[in-house]
C-alpha positions as CSV (number, residue, x, y, z in Angstrom):
1,M,-42.5,-6.5,-79.3
2,I,-41.8,-9.6,-77.1
3,S,-40.4,-8.6,-73.5
4,R,-37.5,-10.3,-72.0
5,F,-38.1,-13.0,-69.3
6,R,-37.3,-11.7,-65.7
7,P,-37.2,-14.4,-63.0
8,A,-37.4,-11.7,-60.3
9,R,-40.6,-10.4,-61.4
10,L,-42.1,-13.9,-61.8
11,A,-41.0,-14.6,-58.0
12,A,-42.7,-11.4,-56.8
13,L,-45.9,-12.3,-58.7
14,I,-45.8,-15.9,-57.2
15,A,-45.3,-14.4,-53.7
16,F,-48.2,-12.0,-54.4
17,F,-50.8,-14.6,-55.3
18,L,-49.7,-16.9,-52.5
19,S,-50.2,-14.2,-50.0
20,V,-53.8,-13.3,-51.5
21,L,-54.6,-17.0,-51.2
22,G,-53.4,-17.0,-47.6
23,L,-50.6,-19.5,-48.2
24,P,-47.4,-19.0,-46.2
25,L,-44.1,-18.6,-48.3
26,I,-41.4,-21.3,-47.7
27,G,-38.9,-20.3,-44.9
28,T,-41.4,-17.7,-43.3
29,A,-42.5,-18.1,-39.6
30,R,-46.3,-18.7,-39.3
31,A,-48.5,-17.1,-36.6
32,D,-49.1,-20.3,-34.9
33,D,-45.3,-20.8,-34.4
34,Y,-45.6,-18.0,-31.8
35,A,-48.8,-19.0,-29.9
36,S,-51.0,-21.8,-28.9
37,D,-54.6,-22.0,-30.0
38,W,-57.2,-20.2,-27.8
39,A,-58.7,-22.5,-25.2
40,H,-62.2,-21.3,-24.6
41,T,-64.5,-21.5,-21.6
42,D,-67.8,-19.9,-21.0
43,Q,-66.1,-17.2,-19.1
44,G,-63.2,-16.4,-21.4
45,A,-60.1,-18.0,-23.0
46,A,-56.5,-18.5,-22.5
47,R,-53.4,-19.4,-24.7
48,L,-49.6,-19.2,-24.5
49,V,-47.8,-16.5,-26.7
50,V,-44.1,-16.6,-27.4
51,A,-41.6,-14.1,-28.6
52,P,-38.0,-14.7,-29.6
53,G,-35.4,-13.1,-27.5
54,Q,-31.6,-12.5,-27.8
55,D,-29.1,-15.4,-28.3
56,G,-31.7,-18.1,-28.8
57,A,-33.6,-17.2,-25.7
58,L,-37.5,-17.1,-25.7
59,R,-40.0,-14.9,-23.8
60,L,-43.4,-16.5,-22.9
61,G,-46.6,-15.2,-21.6
62,L,-49.7,-16.8,-20.4
63,A,-52.6,-14.8,-22.0
64,F,-56.1,-14.5,-20.6
65,K,-59.2,-12.9,-22.5
66,L,-62.2,-12.7,-20.2
67,E,-65.8,-12.0,-20.8
68,P,-67.1,-8.8,-19.2
69,H,-67.4,-8.6,-15.4
70,W,-65.3,-11.9,-15.0
71,K,-62.0,-11.9,-13.4
72,I,-58.9,-14.1,-12.5
73,Y,-56.8,-13.6,-9.4
74,W,-53.3,-12.1,-8.5
75,R,-50.6,-14.3,-6.7
76,S,-52.1,-13.3,-3.5
77,P,-55.8,-13.2,-4.1
78,G,-57.0,-11.7,-0.9
79,D,-59.9,-12.7,1.1
80,A,-61.0,-15.2,-1.6
81,G,-59.9,-16.8,-4.8
82,L,-56.9,-18.9,-6.2
83,P,-54.2,-17.6,-8.6
84,P,-53.7,-19.5,-12.0
85,S,-51.2,-22.4,-11.7
86,V,-49.7,-24.5,-14.5
87,D,-48.4,-28.0,-14.8
88,W,-45.6,-27.9,-17.5
89,A,-45.2,-31.8,-17.6
90,G,-44.3,-32.9,-21.2
91,S,-42.6,-29.7,-22.2
92,E,-39.2,-30.1,-24.0
93,N,-36.0,-28.2,-24.2
94,V,-37.2,-25.5,-21.9
95,Q,-37.0,-24.7,-18.1
96,I,-39.8,-22.7,-16.8
97,G,-39.4,-20.1,-14.1
98,D,-41.9,-18.0,-12.1
99,F,-44.7,-15.9,-13.3
100,A,-44.2,-12.1,-13.3
101,W,-47.4,-10.5,-11.9
102,P,-48.5,-7.2,-13.5
103,V,-50.1,-4.6,-11.1
104,P,-53.5,-6.0,-10.2
105,E,-56.8,-4.3,-9.5
106,R,-58.5,-4.3,-6.1
107,F,-62.0,-5.6,-6.1
108,E,-64.7,-5.1,-3.2
109,L,-67.8,-7.4,-3.0
110,A,-69.9,-8.2,0.0
111,G,-67.3,-7.0,2.4
112,L,-64.5,-9.1,0.8
113,E,-61.4,-7.5,-0.9
114,T,-59.6,-9.3,-3.6
115,F,-56.9,-8.6,-6.2
116,G,-56.8,-9.6,-9.8
117,Y,-57.5,-8.9,-13.5
118,E,-60.5,-8.2,-15.7
119,G,-60.6,-8.1,-19.4
120,E,-57.3,-8.9,-20.9
121,V,-54.0,-9.8,-19.2
122,V,-50.7,-11.5,-19.9
123,L,-48.7,-13.0,-17.2
124,P,-45.0,-12.9,-18.4
125,I,-43.0,-16.2,-17.5
126,A,-39.3,-16.5,-17.2
127,V,-38.0,-19.4,-19.6
128,T,-34.5,-20.6,-20.5
129,V,-33.7,-22.7,-23.4
130,P,-31.1,-25.4,-22.5
131,H,-30.3,-26.2,-26.1
132,P,-30.6,-23.0,-28.3
133,G,-31.1,-23.6,-31.9
134,E,-33.4,-26.7,-31.4
135,P,-37.2,-26.6,-31.4
136,V,-39.0,-26.0,-28.0
137,H,-42.1,-27.5,-27.0
138,F,-44.5,-25.9,-24.4
139,K,-47.1,-28.1,-22.9
140,A,-49.2,-26.5,-20.2
141,A,-52.1,-27.8,-18.1
142,V,-53.6,-24.6,-16.7
143,D,-55.9,-24.4,-13.7
144,F,-57.5,-21.0,-13.0
145,L,-60.6,-19.7,-11.0
146,T,-62.9,-17.2,-12.8
147,C,-65.3,-15.3,-10.6
148,R,-68.2,-12.8,-10.9
149,E,-71.0,-13.2,-8.3
150,L,-70.1,-16.8,-8.4
151,C,-66.7,-18.6,-9.0
152,I,-66.1,-21.3,-11.5
153,P,-62.9,-23.4,-11.8
154,N,-61.4,-24.0,-15.2
155,D,-58.7,-26.3,-16.6
156,V,-57.5,-26.0,-20.1
157,A,-54.8,-27.6,-22.1
158,L,-52.3,-25.5,-24.1
159,D,-49.7,-26.7,-26.4
160,V,-47.3,-24.9,-28.9
161,T,-44.1,-25.9,-30.6
162,V,-41.6,-23.2,-31.5
163,P,-39.3,-24.0,-34.5
164,A,-35.6,-23.4,-34.4
165,G,-34.2,-20.3,-35.9
166,L,-37.1,-17.8,-35.3
167,E,-35.9,-14.3,-35.4
168,G,-37.2,-10.7,-34.7
169,P,-39.7,-9.7,-32.1
170,G,-42.6,-11.8,-33.6
171,P,-46.2,-10.8,-33.4
172,Y,-46.4,-11.0,-29.7
173,G,-43.1,-9.4,-28.5
174,D,-44.7,-6.1,-27.9
175,L,-47.6,-7.6,-26.1
176,I,-45.3,-9.5,-23.7
177,D,-43.2,-6.4,-23.1
178,R,-46.2,-4.3,-22.6
179,Y,-47.4,-6.4,-19.7
180,Q,-43.8,-6.9,-18.4
181,A,-43.6,-3.1,-17.9
182,R,-46.6,-3.4,-15.7
183,V,-44.7,-5.5,-13.2
184,P,-43.7,-3.6,-10.0
185,G,-40.0,-3.1,-9.4
186,D,-38.0,-2.2,-6.5
187,G,-39.3,1.4,-6.7
188,S,-36.2,3.2,-8.0
189,A,-37.9,3.9,-11.4
190,A,-41.1,4.9,-9.8
191,G,-39.7,7.2,-7.3
192,L,-40.8,5.1,-4.4
193,T,-38.7,4.0,-1.4
194,L,-40.4,1.9,1.3
195,E,-38.6,2.5,4.6
196,T,-40.5,1.0,7.5
197,A,-43.6,-1.2,8.3
198,A,-44.7,-1.0,11.8
199,V,-47.6,-3.2,13.2
200,G,-49.5,-2.8,16.5
201,G,-52.6,-1.6,18.2
202,A,-55.6,-3.6,19.4
203,G,-59.1,-4.1,18.4
204,K,-60.3,-1.5,16.0
205,A,-57.1,0.5,16.5
206,A,-55.1,-2.4,15.1
207,R,-53.2,-1.4,12.0
208,L,-50.2,-1.4,9.8
209,D,-48.2,2.0,9.2
210,L,-46.0,2.2,6.2
211,T,-43.4,4.9,5.8
212,L,-42.1,5.7,2.5
213,R,-40.5,8.3,0.3
214,A,-42.5,9.3,-2.8
215,T,-41.3,11.7,-5.4
216,P,-43.5,13.1,-6.4
217,G,-46.1,12.5,-3.8
218,L,-48.8,9.7,-4.2
219,V,-52.1,10.9,-5.6
220,Q,-54.3,7.8,-5.0
221,P,-52.1,5.4,-2.9
222,D,-52.9,1.7,-2.5
223,A,-51.1,-1.1,-0.8
224,I,-51.3,-4.8,-0.8
225,V,-49.5,-6.8,2.0
226,E,-48.3,-10.5,1.7
227,G,-46.9,-12.7,4.4
228,A,-49.3,-11.4,7.1
229,S,-51.6,-14.4,7.3
230,P,-54.0,-14.7,9.3
231,V,-54.0,-10.9,9.6
232,V,-56.0,-9.2,6.8
233,F,-55.3,-5.4,6.0
234,G,-57.7,-3.1,4.3
235,R,-57.4,-0.3,1.8
236,P,-54.8,2.3,3.1
237,T,-55.4,5.9,4.0
238,Q,-52.7,8.6,3.5
239,A,-51.6,10.6,6.4
240,A,-49.7,13.9,6.4
241,G,-45.8,13.6,6.9
242,G,-43.4,16.3,5.7
243,L,-40.8,14.7,3.4
244,E,-42.2,11.3,4.1
245,T,-45.4,9.6,3.1
246,H,-47.3,7.6,5.7
247,L,-49.9,5.1,4.8
248,V,-52.2,3.6,7.5
249,L,-53.8,0.2,6.8
250,P,-56.6,-0.9,9.0
251,V,-56.9,-4.6,10.1
252,L,-60.1,-6.3,8.8
253,D,-59.2,-9.6,10.5
254,G,-56.8,-10.9,12.9
255,A,-56.4,-7.9,15.3
256,D,-55.9,-10.3,18.2
257,V,-52.7,-11.7,16.7
258,I,-51.3,-8.7,14.9
259,A,-48.5,-8.3,17.5
260,K,-46.9,-11.6,16.3
261,L,-46.1,-10.0,12.9
262,A,-43.4,-7.8,14.6
263,G,-40.0,-9.1,13.4
264,K,-41.5,-11.1,10.6
265,P,-40.9,-10.2,6.9
266,L,-43.7,-8.6,5.0
267,T,-43.9,-8.2,1.3
268,V,-45.7,-4.9,0.5
269,T,-46.7,-3.7,-3.0
270,V,-47.3,0.1,-3.0
271,I,-49.3,1.4,-6.0
272,D,-50.4,4.7,-7.2
273,R,-53.8,4.1,-8.7
274,A,-53.9,7.6,-10.3
275,A,-51.2,6.5,-12.8
276,P,-52.3,4.8,-16.1
277,A,-52.5,1.0,-16.2
278,E,-50.2,1.2,-19.2
279,A,-47.4,3.0,-17.1
280,P,-48.1,2.0,-13.5
281,R,-46.3,3.6,-10.6
282,A,-45.7,0.7,-8.1
283,A,-43.1,-1.0,-6.1
284,T,-42.7,-4.2,-4.2
285,V,-40.4,-4.4,-1.4
286,T,-39.9,-7.0,1.5
287,L,-39.0,-5.7,4.9
288,A,-39.3,-6.7,8.4
289,A,-42.2,-5.4,10.5
290,T,-41.5,-3.4,13.6
291,P,-43.5,-2.7,16.7
292,L,-45.9,0.3,16.1
293,A,-44.3,3.4,17.6
294,E,-47.5,5.4,18.3
295,T,-49.2,2.8,20.5
296,G,-45.9,1.4,21.8
297,P,-45.4,-2.1,23.2
298,A,-47.1,-3.4,26.2
299,L,-45.7,-2.3,29.6
300,G,-43.6,-5.5,29.8
301,G,-42.3,-5.1,26.3
302,L,-41.3,-1.4,26.9
303,A,-39.6,-2.4,30.2
304,L,-37.7,-5.2,28.4
305,T,-36.7,-2.8,25.7
306,L,-35.2,-0.2,28.3
307,A,-33.5,-3.0,30.1
308,I,-31.9,-4.1,26.7
309,A,-30.9,-0.4,26.3
310,V,-29.1,-0.2,29.6
311,L,-27.3,-3.6,28.9
312,G,-26.3,-2.5,25.4
313,G,-24.9,0.9,26.8
314,F,-22.9,-1.0,29.4
315,I,-21.4,-3.2,26.9
316,L,-20.5,-0.2,24.8
317,N,-17.8,0.5,27.6
318,F,-15.8,-2.6,26.2
319,M,-16.1,-2.2,22.5
320,P,-13.2,-1.1,20.4
321,C,-14.8,2.4,19.6
322,V,-14.4,3.3,23.3
323,L,-10.8,1.9,23.8
324,P,-9.3,5.3,23.4
325,V,-11.7,6.8,25.8
326,L,-10.8,4.1,28.4
327,A,-7.5,5.9,28.7
328,I,-9.2,9.0,30.1
329,K,-11.6,6.9,32.2
330,F,-8.7,4.8,33.8
331,L,-6.6,8.0,34.5
332,A,-9.7,9.6,36.2
333,L,-10.1,6.6,38.4
334,I,-6.6,6.8,39.7
335,N,-6.7,10.6,40.1
336,E,-9.9,10.5,42.2
337,A,-8.7,7.3,44.3
338,G,-6.6,9.2,46.7
339,Q,-9.3,12.0,47.5
340,G,-11.9,12.0,50.1
341,R,-15.2,10.2,49.6
342,R,-17.2,13.4,49.0
343,R,-14.8,14.6,46.2
344,L,-14.6,11.1,44.8
345,R,-18.4,10.7,44.5
346,A,-18.7,14.2,43.0
347,G,-16.1,13.5,40.4
348,F,-17.8,10.1,39.2
349,L,-21.2,11.7,39.1
350,A,-19.8,14.5,37.0
351,T,-18.5,11.9,34.5
352,A,-21.9,10.2,34.5
353,A,-23.6,13.6,34.1
354,G,-21.5,14.2,31.1
355,I,-22.5,11.0,29.5
356,L,-26.2,11.4,30.1
357,A,-26.2,15.0,29.0
358,S,-24.6,13.9,25.6
359,F,-27.1,11.2,25.2
360,L,-30.0,13.5,25.7
361,V,-28.4,16.1,23.3
362,M,-28.2,13.3,20.7
363,A,-31.8,12.1,21.4
364,A,-33.0,15.7,20.8
365,A,-31.0,16.0,17.6
366,L,-32.3,12.6,16.3
367,A,-35.9,13.4,17.3
368,A,-35.7,16.8,15.5
369,A,-34.1,15.1,12.3
370,K,-36.8,12.4,12.2
371,S,-39.6,15.0,12.6
372,A,-38.1,16.8,9.6
373,G,-38.2,13.8,7.6
374,L,-34.3,13.3,7.4
375,S,-32.5,10.1,7.5
376,V,-31.3,9.1,11.0
377,G,-29.3,6.4,12.4
378,W,-26.5,5.6,15.0
379,G,-23.3,7.0,14.2
380,V,-24.4,8.7,10.9
381,Q,-22.5,11.8,11.9
382,F,-19.4,10.1,11.0
383,Q,-20.5,10.2,7.3
384,E,-19.8,14.0,7.5
385,P,-16.3,15.1,6.6
386,V,-16.6,18.4,8.5
387,F,-17.6,16.6,11.7
388,L,-14.7,14.2,11.2
389,A,-12.3,17.2,11.0
390,A,-13.9,18.8,14.0
391,L,-13.7,15.6,16.1
392,A,-10.0,15.1,15.0
393,A,-9.3,18.7,16.3
394,L,-11.0,17.9,19.7
395,V,-9.2,14.6,20.1
396,T,-5.9,16.4,19.3
397,L,-6.8,18.9,22.2
398,F,-7.4,16.0,24.6
399,A,-4.1,14.3,23.6
400,C,-2.2,17.6,24.2
401,N,-4.0,17.9,27.6
402,L,-2.8,14.4,28.6
403,M,0.7,15.3,27.5
404,G,0.6,18.0,30.0
405,W,0.8,21.0,27.5
406,F,-2.4,22.6,28.6
407,K,-5.4,22.3,30.9
408,I,-9.0,22.0,29.9
409,G,-11.0,24.4,32.0
410,L,-14.3,26.2,31.9
411,P,-15.3,29.9,32.1
412,W,-14.5,31.3,35.5
413,W,-18.2,31.9,36.3
414,L,-19.0,28.1,35.7
415,A,-15.7,26.6,37.0
416,G,-16.2,28.2,40.3
417,R,-19.5,26.5,40.8
418,L,-18.0,23.1,39.7
419,Q,-14.8,23.2,41.8
420,A,-14.7,21.1,45.0
421,G,-11.6,21.0,47.1
422,G,-8.6,21.8,44.9
423,G,-9.8,20.4,41.5
424,S,-12.4,21.1,38.9
425,L,-15.2,18.8,38.0
426,A,-15.0,20.2,34.4
427,G,-12.6,17.6,33.2
428,S,-14.8,14.8,34.6
429,F,-17.7,16.1,32.9
430,L,-15.9,16.5,29.6
431,A,-14.5,13.1,29.7
432,G,-18.1,11.7,30.0
433,A,-19.1,13.7,27.0
434,F,-16.0,12.7,25.1
435,A,-16.6,9.2,25.8
436,T,-20.2,9.3,24.4
437,L,-19.0,11.1,21.3
438,L,-16.3,8.5,20.4
439,A,-18.8,5.8,21.2
440,T,-21.3,6.6,18.5
441,P,-19.6,4.8,15.5
442,C,-19.7,1.6,17.6
443,S,-22.5,-0.9,17.8
444,A,-22.6,-3.4,20.7
445,P,-24.8,-6.4,21.2
446,F,-28.3,-5.3,22.2
447,L,-27.5,-1.8,21.2
448,G,-28.9,-2.2,17.7
449,T,-32.2,-3.6,19.1
450,A,-32.6,-0.7,21.4
451,V,-31.7,2.0,18.9
452,G,-33.8,0.3,16.3
453,F,-37.0,0.5,18.5
454,A,-36.2,4.2,19.6
455,L,-35.7,5.4,15.9
456,A,-38.8,3.5,14.7
457,G,-40.8,5.3,17.3
458,G,-41.7,8.9,18.3
459,P,-39.8,11.4,20.4
460,G,-40.8,9.9,23.6
461,D,-39.4,6.6,22.7
462,I,-36.2,8.2,21.5
463,F,-35.6,10.1,24.8
464,L,-36.6,7.0,27.0
465,V,-34.3,4.7,25.1
466,F,-31.4,7.1,24.9
467,T,-31.6,8.0,28.5
468,C,-31.2,4.2,29.2
469,L,-28.3,3.9,26.9
470,G,-26.6,6.7,28.7
471,I,-27.4,5.1,32.1
472,G,-25.8,1.9,30.7
473,L,-22.5,3.6,29.6
474,A,-22.3,5.6,32.7
475,L,-23.1,2.6,34.9
476,P,-19.4,1.9,35.9
477,Y,-19.3,5.6,37.3
478,L,-22.6,5.3,39.0
479,V,-21.4,2.1,40.8
480,V,-18.3,3.7,42.2
481,A,-20.2,6.9,43.1
482,A,-22.5,4.6,45.2
483,V,-19.7,2.5,46.6
484,P,-16.6,4.8,46.9
485,A,-14.7,2.1,48.6
486,L,-14.2,0.3,45.2
487,A,-11.7,2.9,44.4
488,R,-9.3,1.6,47.0
489,L,-8.6,-1.3,44.8
490,L,-6.8,1.0,42.4
491,P,-2.9,1.7,42.7
492,R,-2.1,4.9,44.6
493,P,-1.3,8.1,42.5
494,G,2.3,8.7,42.0
495,Y,5.2,9.9,39.7
496,W,4.4,6.8,37.5
497,M,1.3,8.6,36.4
498,L,3.2,11.3,34.4
499,T,4.5,8.4,32.1
500,L,1.0,6.9,31.9
501,R,-0.5,10.3,30.9
502,R,2.0,10.6,28.0
503,L,1.3,7.0,26.9
504,L,-2.4,7.8,27.0
505,G,-1.8,10.9,25.1
506,L,-0.1,9.1,22.3
507,L,-3.1,6.6,22.2
508,L,-5.4,9.6,21.6
509,A,-3.0,10.9,19.1
510,G,-3.4,7.6,17.2
511,T,-7.2,8.1,17.4
512,A,-6.7,11.5,15.7
513,F,-4.9,10.0,13.0
514,W,-7.4,7.3,12.6
515,L,-10.1,10.0,12.2
516,V,-8.1,11.7,9.6
517,W,-7.7,8.5,7.8
518,V,-11.5,8.0,7.8
519,L,-11.7,11.6,6.4
520,G,-9.4,10.5,3.6
521,E,-11.7,7.9,2.7
522,Q,-14.6,10.3,2.3
523,A,-12.9,13.5,1.3
524,G,-9.8,12.5,-0.5
525,S,-6.2,12.3,0.4
526,A,-5.6,15.9,-0.4
527,A,-8.0,17.1,2.3
528,A,-7.0,14.6,4.9
529,G,-3.3,15.6,4.3
530,V,-4.0,19.2,4.9
531,V,-6.1,18.4,7.9
532,A,-3.2,16.3,9.3
533,L,-0.7,19.0,8.9
534,L,-2.9,21.5,10.5
535,G,-3.4,19.2,13.5
536,V,0.3,18.5,13.9
537,A,1.0,22.2,13.7
538,A,-1.7,23.0,16.4
539,A,-0.1,20.3,18.6
540,A,3.3,21.8,18.1
541,A,2.0,25.3,19.0
542,L,0.6,24.0,22.3
543,A,4.0,22.1,23.0
544,L,6.0,25.5,22.4
545,R,3.5,27.3,24.6
546,H,4.1,24.8,27.4
547,R,8.0,25.1,27.0
548,Y,8.0,28.9,26.6
549,P,5.2,30.4,28.7
550,R,6.0,33.9,27.3
551,L,4.3,32.7,24.1
552,G,1.0,32.2,25.9
553,R,-1.5,34.3,24.1
554,T,0.2,34.3,20.6
555,S,0.4,30.5,20.9
556,A,-3.2,30.2,22.0
557,A,-4.4,32.4,19.2
558,L,-2.4,30.4,16.7
559,T,-3.6,27.1,18.0
560,A,-7.2,28.3,17.6
561,V,-6.7,29.4,14.1
562,L,-4.9,26.1,13.0
563,L,-7.9,24.0,14.8
564,L,-10.5,26.0,13.1
565,G,-8.6,25.8,9.8
566,M,-8.9,21.9,10.0
567,L,-12.7,22.4,9.2
568,V,-11.9,24.1,5.9
569,P,-10.2,21.4,3.7
570,P,-13.0,18.8,3.8
571,A,-15.6,21.5,3.1
572,V,-13.6,22.8,0.1
573,L,-11.9,19.8,-1.2
574,G,-14.1,16.9,-0.2
575,R,-16.9,17.2,-2.8
576,G,-17.2,14.9,-5.7
577,V,-14.7,12.2,-4.6
578,E,-15.8,8.8,-5.9
579,A,-16.2,5.9,-3.5
580,A,-13.6,3.3,-3.4
581,A,-14.3,-0.1,-5.2
582,P,-14.9,-3.1,-2.9
583,A,-12.0,-5.2,-1.8
584,A,-11.1,-8.3,-3.8
585,G,-13.6,-11.1,-3.5
586,W,-16.4,-8.6,-2.6
587,A,-19.1,-7.5,-5.1
588,R,-20.6,-4.0,-4.9
589,F,-24.0,-4.0,-2.9
590,D,-27.0,-4.3,-5.2
591,P,-30.1,-5.2,-3.4
592,A,-32.0,-5.8,-6.5
593,A,-29.5,-8.6,-7.3
594,I,-30.3,-10.6,-4.2
595,A,-33.5,-12.3,-5.0
596,P,-32.5,-13.4,-8.5
597,A,-29.3,-14.9,-7.0
598,V,-31.3,-16.8,-4.5
599,A,-33.7,-18.0,-7.1
600,K,-30.7,-19.4,-8.9
601,G,-29.8,-21.4,-5.7
602,Q,-27.0,-19.1,-4.7
603,V,-26.2,-17.9,-1.2
604,V,-25.7,-14.1,-0.7
605,F,-23.8,-12.6,2.2
606,V,-24.2,-8.8,2.8
607,D,-21.7,-7.1,4.9
608,V,-22.7,-3.4,5.7
609,T,-19.6,-1.7,6.9
610,A,-17.9,1.7,7.0
611,S,-14.4,2.8,7.5
612,W,-15.3,4.9,10.6
613,C,-17.0,1.7,12.3
614,L,-14.3,0.1,14.5
615,T,-16.5,-2.9,15.3
616,C,-16.9,-3.4,11.6
617,Q,-13.1,-3.4,11.1
618,V,-12.7,-5.9,14.0
619,N,-15.3,-8.1,12.5
620,E,-13.4,-8.0,9.3
621,R,-10.0,-8.7,10.6
622,L,-10.9,-11.4,13.1
623,V,-13.7,-13.2,11.4
624,L,-14.3,-12.3,7.8
625,D,-10.7,-12.4,6.6
626,K,-10.1,-15.8,8.3
627,P,-9.1,-18.4,5.6
628,A,-11.9,-20.6,6.5
629,V,-14.7,-18.0,6.3
630,K,-13.0,-16.3,3.2
631,A,-13.0,-19.6,1.4
632,Q,-16.5,-20.0,1.9
633,L,-17.5,-16.5,0.9
634,S,-15.5,-16.9,-2.4
635,S,-16.8,-20.3,-3.1
636,S,-18.8,-21.3,-6.1
637,G,-22.5,-20.5,-5.6
638,T,-21.8,-17.9,-2.9
639,V,-22.0,-14.0,-3.6
640,A,-20.3,-11.8,-1.0
641,M,-21.7,-8.2,-1.2
642,R,-20.1,-5.3,0.6
643,A,-22.3,-2.4,1.3
644,D,-19.8,0.6,2.3
645,W,-21.8,3.1,4.5
646,T,-18.7,5.3,4.9
647,R,-20.7,7.9,3.1
648,P,-24.5,8.6,3.1
649,D,-26.2,6.2,0.9
650,P,-30.1,6.1,0.8
651,A,-30.1,2.6,-0.6
652,I,-28.1,1.2,2.3
653,A,-30.2,3.2,4.7
654,A,-33.4,1.9,3.3
655,F,-31.8,-1.7,3.4
656,L,-31.0,-1.4,7.1
657,K,-34.5,0.0,7.9
658,R,-36.2,-3.2,6.3
659,Y,-34.6,-5.1,9.3
660,G,-35.4,-2.4,11.9
661,R,-31.7,-1.5,12.1
662,Y,-30.3,2.1,12.2
663,G,-26.7,1.3,13.0
664,I,-23.7,-0.9,11.8
665,P,-22.3,-3.4,11.6
666,F,-25.0,-5.4,10.0
667,N,-24.6,-8.6,8.3
668,V,-27.3,-10.7,6.8
669,V,-27.3,-14.1,4.8
670,Y,-29.7,-15.1,1.9
671,G,-30.2,-18.4,0.4
672,P,-32.6,-21.1,-0.7
673,G,-32.8,-22.1,3.0
674,A,-33.3,-18.4,4.1
675,P,-34.9,-16.4,1.2
676,D,-35.9,-13.6,3.5
677,G,-32.5,-13.3,5.2
678,L,-30.8,-14.4,8.3
679,P,-29.6,-11.3,10.4
680,L,-26.4,-11.8,12.3
681,S,-25.3,-10.4,15.7
682,E,-23.3,-7.1,15.6
683,V,-20.3,-8.8,16.8
684,L,-19.5,-11.7,14.6
685,T,-17.9,-15.1,15.3
686,T,-16.7,-17.6,12.9
687,D,-19.1,-20.2,14.1
688,A,-22.0,-17.8,13.7
689,V,-21.0,-17.0,10.2
690,E,-20.5,-20.7,9.2
691,A,-23.7,-21.7,10.6
692,A,-25.7,-19.1,9.0
693,L,-24.0,-19.9,5.6
694,A,-24.9,-23.6,6.1
695,K,-28.5,-22.8,7.0
696,A,-29.0,-20.6,4.0
697,K,-27.8,-23.4,1.7
698,G,-30.1,-25.8,3.4
699,A,-32.8,-26.0,0.5
700,A,-30.1,-26.2,-2.2
701,R,-28.7,-29.4,-0.5
702,S,-32.1,-31.2,-0.4
């Protein structure tokens, strides 16, 4: 019986015989569409491999296959060597970006330490295709150095044309992806957060200290430092450190100039060598080096830092955060002006003592928190809703005191010791403590430098610097205490002070409502509304007590209950409230997006702010919201990022620490002309912002 003719079966048979003979089918991509030929040398071979991407994009890799014991070098080779370089002249319909460098090995030979690769490696390369759907031609002149006991330079020519219309991953897609996965990221996926890099010491004691959080802990830590030339660091050792991990890198060369690295950006790649090569645990972070805390600066440097701390504390008197407290200060000045010299001096010294005592308490708390591995910073207590509610209650009490509804006193056994003449020094002491408390969300010029040095150091540094900050804030009181005749320049006390006290009380009441507004930003409007109602009720109870003295104990008990009740709503209602979206024209803070944006020629302006930071709000109203500045920040080619630190945010805290900052406001500008960032002063000016933006654009204009 004769079978029927079946075209499909005939086509299948033809395809089978063609495949057996090794002939490609019409319309099927060939292997050499995805790779160049191997270019061989005596030490190995190199070629280009290509994989189709999405929407007509391509992925490219420079592949090396080396003979045993021969190696090529990483982007920063170490004590010797050169990394591969490529001249892409003659390539068509493609724009070539930078290499992505997988985690390198560390090699030691004859006292030299280098970084590179043995065996096989693929360097992924970023490419874009200007005209998708059209063929792409890669032409590469590759120079690379191969070393064993001796080094041999090589140059090879690689050439591959990729036809239009390639689809699917191709034969090399998995290969490129495998090595792309070995490129260190920012550490978030690896559980690594690099927080500080401190340099210092002399001679054999010179070193670099790295502080990082590693979850889980590092098993076999390694670290590679870039940007430190001519200083060369050796293999790190791991020191114990509570919740933090500390790596110590000895200086192999350049110990005499290591101090010059302070303030300069360092790029550090941290690697856990215990992780498998196929799934490395590594992170690459760029951060500013700070002076080494354990050895401390030279005597002259320490004296300068302490002088800066005094100056920063003094300027804090005139910052917007302290303006409500100036009310109490001014009233205290007038009250004391008509008294004897001894009483006058005692009152001002009591206020200065309140300030200094408060700074010492802060220093102790920060030193303890830092020793426990907790995040520390200037003003971070304002990120806690319960603290805001407690401070609002305290401010309400001070406002009611200025309104004359009750007096702030101390227990009889202590008040008797502090009284002189007819008045108590308790109010003066508490005014100083209160001034310090409300000053903490503010950052004045020079303050950030001093606090950064203190918190990057040990407990001794913290206590020294915070004592000097307290002296600076208390300086006006100390001056008047030393020269009481200055008080004669003030107006004499009189009936007019009653009106002034009430006006100042209203000013502090406004501060209490501001604190409640900040609370609403953190814990939600419901919690803030209840706190506000309880605060108003407490003030009303004190007013009734003043008007009807017979209500004394009942009113006092009710006031105490209401004020303590103000602490409950933020603790109960303030959990799980989502952070507000950035204002119009601002992008949400994303540190990982900064470098890619700069690589595209864009300028990135980062504003680290918080609703509780009054200096931040002043900067925003007087500078950043000005039409001229706003137009530049919203212009094409500029990305304005807002990092809202109203609530705790580890990413923002780590970002600040990279620059040795522990308080806000903080503003920094990145761009082709400033890839490592241009930090600005705490108090912004229009000219400073415009100048920084212009400088950051510099390379883009050339």
